[in-house]
N, C-alpha and C positions, 0 to 999 in steps of 0.2 A: 897654281896648283898643277901637279904632275900626275898623269895617267900612265902606268906601265901596262902596255899590251894594247896592240891594235886589231884585235878581233871585235866582234860586234858588241860584247859586253864592255869593253873599254871605250869604244866609240860613243856607245849610248851613254856611258857615264859622263863623258866629256860634254856631250849635248845637254844632259840634264844640269850640269854645272853651269854651262853658258846660258841656259834658260833661267836658272835660279839667280844666277850673280852675272848679269849682262856685262859688267865692267871687269870681271876676273880675267886675268892672265892664265891660260891653260895650255899645257903642252902634252901631246900624246907621243909616247915613245914605242916604236915597234921595231923588233930586231930583224924582221924580214923586209925584203924589198917591196912587198905588196901587203895591203890590208887583207885580213880574213884568210891568212895562209894556212891556217891549221883547223880547229874544231869548227869554226864558223864555215869554211869553205870545203869541208869534208862531210857533209851530213845529208839527210834525205830530204831536207827542205819542207819539212812538215810544220805547220802552224798549229801547235797542240792546243787542246781545249783545257786541259787541266784535270781531267777526270781520274788520273790514276793516284793523285797525291794526297796525302793525309790532311784532313781539314784543319785548318789553322796554320799549317805550314807555310813558309815562305814560297815553296814551290806552287802549292795550290793558289795562293793569293796573287803572286806576281804573274803567274802563267795567264790567268784569266785576264788581269789588267793588262799585261803585255801584248796578249792576242789582240785586243781591241786597239791599243795604241800603235801596234806595229801595223795594222791594216790602215789606220788613219794616216800613219807617215807614208806608207806605200802609195795611197791616193794622192797625197800631197806632193810627193816627189816623182810620181809617174813610173813606179816600179811594179811590174806586173805581179799580180796575185790572184788567186781563186779559192773561195770558200765553197769546197767541194763535199764536205762532210766526209765521215769515215765509218767503217764497220768494224767492230770488235767481235770476232765470231768464235763461238764454243763449238768445238769439234767432238766432244766427249761428255759423257754424264757428269764427271767431277768438274768439268770447266763450266757447267751450267750454274753450279753454285757461286764460282768465281765471278760469273757474268751477273748473277743476281747481287753480289756485293758490290760490284762496280755500278749497278743501277741505283743502289742505295746511296752510294757516294756521290754520284751525279746529282741526286735530289738534294743532299747535303751542300753541295756547292751551287745549287740553283742552275745546273746546266740542263738544257733541253735534250732529252734523249727519248728514242723511240725503240721499243722492244719488238724484235722481229723474229718469227719463226722460220723454218726452211723455206717456205714459199716467199717470204718477204726478203730473204737473203738473195734468192736467185732473181727476184724482181729488180733488185738494185745492181747486183752482179751476177749476171747469167751464168758464169763459168765457176762460181764459187759454190761450197757446199758447207753446212753446219746444221747443228741441232738447234741453235738459237744465236741471236746477234743483238748487239746495241748499235744504233745508228747515231752519230753525234754530228749535228748539223754545224757546229761552230768551228769545226777543224778544217784547216786550209792547206795550201801550198804556196811556196815561194822560193826564189832563189836568194839565200841568205848572203851570198858573196855580194850580189847586186845591191842588196839592202846596205851592207857595210860600206860599199862604195859611195852610195847615196848619202849616208851619213857623213863620210868623209868629206864630200862636197859642201854639205850644208856647214860643217865646222870650218872649212877654208873660207866660206864667205863670211863667217862670223869672226874670222882673225885668229882662230886657234892655231898654234904652232904644231904641225903634224911632222913628226920626224921618224921617217923609215930608215931601214938599214942601221939602227942605233940599238946597240945591245947594252943591257944594264949589267955593270961590273962591280959596283959598289954602293955604299949607302952611308952618309955621313949626316947626324942630326945635331942640331945646336938649339938653343932655347927658342928661337924664332923662326927657324927655316930647316929644311932639309936639302942636302946636296946629294942628288942621284949621280953617281959615276957612271959614264958610258964610253964605249969605245970611240965615240965621237966628241968627248969632251963632257964636262959637268954640266948638269941642268938643276937649278935651284928652284924650290917651290916652298910655299908655306905649309902645303899639305900634300900628300902622296896617296893614290889610290892604286893598289896593285891588282891588275886584272890580266895576269900573265898566264892563265889557263894551265897548260901542261907543266909550267915551270913556277907556278903560284907559290907552292911551298918553299922552293928555294929562294925566290925573291923574298918571301916574308923573313925567312932565316937570315938572309943577307941584312935585313933591316934590324935584326935583333928580336924579332917577333916569333914566338912559337905558335905555329898555326893549329896545333893540337891534332894534325892529321898529315899523312904524306900521300902525294899523288902516286898512284899506280896507273900505267898506261894499258888500257884495252883496246886492241885493234879490231875494229869492225869491218869485216870484209863483205863486199857487195858484189852481186851480179846484176845484170839487166836482162830483160828478155829481149830476144831477137826482134827487130821491128815487124816481122810478119807474124809474130805471136803476141804482140802487145795488146791485141784486141781482147785477150783473156782476163784483163783487169782494167776496169773503167776508172776507178778512183784509188781509195786507200782501204787496204785489207789487213787487219791486225789479229793475232790469236789472243786468247786470254792470258795475261802475263802471270808468270810465277811471282806471287807476292813476297817470297823470300829474296829475290833478287832485283837490282835496280834496272835491269834491262827488260825490254818489251818483248823480246822473242823476235825471231825471223818474220818479217812482214813484207808486204808488196805495197809499193807506193808509186802512183804515176805523178811524175814531176811536172813542174810548170812548163818544161820543155817537151812534154808528152812522152818521155822515155819512162818506162816501168822498171823501177829498181826493186831488187829482191835482197833483203838482209835487214840488218847486219847480224853476223854471229858475233861472238865476243871471246877473243883469245888475247892471252897475255903478250904485250909486245915488249921486245927486248931492247927498245930504244923508245924515248918519250916522243920521237917524231918518226917512229918505225912504221911507215906506211906499206912496206913489203916485208914479206916473211924473211927475206935474207938480211934486213936491216938490224944491225946489233950495235949498241953503243956500249963499249967496255965499262964505263963508269956507271951507266944505268943498269947494265946486268949486273954488276957487283952490288949495287944498292939493293936490287930486287932480291938477289940470292941471300943476302944476309939481312933481310928484314923478318924479324920474328912475327910481326903483324901478318906479313903475306903468307907465311907458312901456315899460321892459324886459319886465315881464310882459305887457303888450299885444302886443309884437312876438312874443313867444314863443307866445301863444296867440290870435293874431288871427283865425284861422278859427273856433275854438270861440266867441270873444266875438261874432263876427257872427251865427253860427247861434243864440246864445242871445237876441240882441236881436230876430232875425227871428221866432223863436218867441214872443217877449214881445209882438210887435205882430200876430200872427196866431193866432187860435184854431184854424184848420185846420192850422197847423203843430204846434201844441201836441197836437191830437187825434191827428196822425200819429205824434208820439213815443209816445204811449199805446197806439197800435194795435199796436205792436211786441209789446206784452205781452197786450193784450186787443183783438182785431181788431174786435169789435163795437162799440167806443167810436166815436161821431161827434161832431164839433164841436158839434151841437146838444144833446149830452148835458151839455155843460160850462157851468156857472155861475160868474161871478167869485167868489172868496173873498178873505179878508184876506191882504195878503202879509206877509212877514217881512224883517228885515234881519240879515244874517249879519256879525258883526264877525270879519273875517279878518286876521290879522297879515301883514304883508308886510316882508321884509328889504331892506335897502338895495340888494342885488344883483338884485332882482326875483324872488327866490324865496318862494313862500307858506310860511309857517310851518306844518309838518305836525303838529306835536304841540303838547300844552298847553305854555305858556310861562310860567314863574314867575321873576320877577327879584327879587333882594334889594336893599333898601336899608339905610341905617344902622340904622332902627328901623321897618322896613316890609317887607313882601312885595307884589309887584305881579303879578297874574294877567294877563299881556299877551296871551295868545291862549288863549281857551276856547270855541271854536265846538262844533258837535255832534261827539262826544256829551256835551257839559258838562252838559246837563240830567240825563241818565241817571247821569252821574258825580258828581253835585254832592255827595252826602254823603260820597263817598270823596275828592273833591277837598278838601272842608272839612277832613277828618280828616288828609289829608296836609299841608295848610297848617298845621294846629294843631301837627303833630308837628315842623314846621320853625320854630315860633315859641320864643322863650325861655319858660320858665316863668314864672308870676307871681312865684315868690320871686326868680328871676334878674332880672326886671325891677325888682324892688324894691331890689336889693342894689346 
């Protein structure tokens, strides 16, 4: 079997296959020189609880399963993590209604939550303010890049073929196998799983499969608090999210390294791997500019998009967003931090894909949408994919 993509979802999928089929020959192909070079290695490092996601969705189910599985994996492999809990804070009267909706959803998911008033907020976060909050005890923090590296070590011990600096360039299927062409030569497998993240739609189309959506890259820009101001945030502070958008809003998170990260905002990236404002890929730009679906999305969320761009250009605006949660934060407290790029799938009608998207091919599975909480859910996603694959005996028959 072949896995395309060496982010945390691809590595977790290979783990799941080697657990289900110990005798299977598995190869993981990664175009970069290191594992977890894109979405996995450019996020805020939060182990999500699953409160935001619709009951019955893959995100809801696999996030909770993945949270528990990832903690178990970290304990077994000696990867540092912490279950610190988080606060979702309402700072206006309309947000209190959104907070109540999240509390009901937590009950549907069976998540333990505690409703807090203003005094309860300051008990947990002395420098925060709000009209009300939910505390979720099951949320945690971890360095997902280190998790991915641990997965790679386990796979190496199991005899998995881990091929970095290997870019997929073509795809040929026969009745019994698939040949994945790469710039390092062909790799043959009886089944292929596409976990290519930012390029998942392109890999799917290369195989002849229509994923039903196209990846739109959104750059999430972060700041971090100066070390002398990091005492302003003890743990994880989130606003009540806008239910019409897949983003959680600008938040404050203390990482496993003790650094307090602020962000991300969400601006359209002009390069699928565009971590800087000046990064532009001519092909990616042309694809975005000629996408009717993207223009439909832009018309629907024009004001939100303008606000995100303005916040991207102004540290003062960024600070004002954070002051809703922690009034003492000032623009001078913010230092630039590395950005991430979110691979968000967009349907032809201009609607953002809200759930994980998995598309079947003749001898393949394609993960067409796996943004947050995919890192938290990775081991559960891998097991879900492994269950959907034919067994080794079936593939040989």
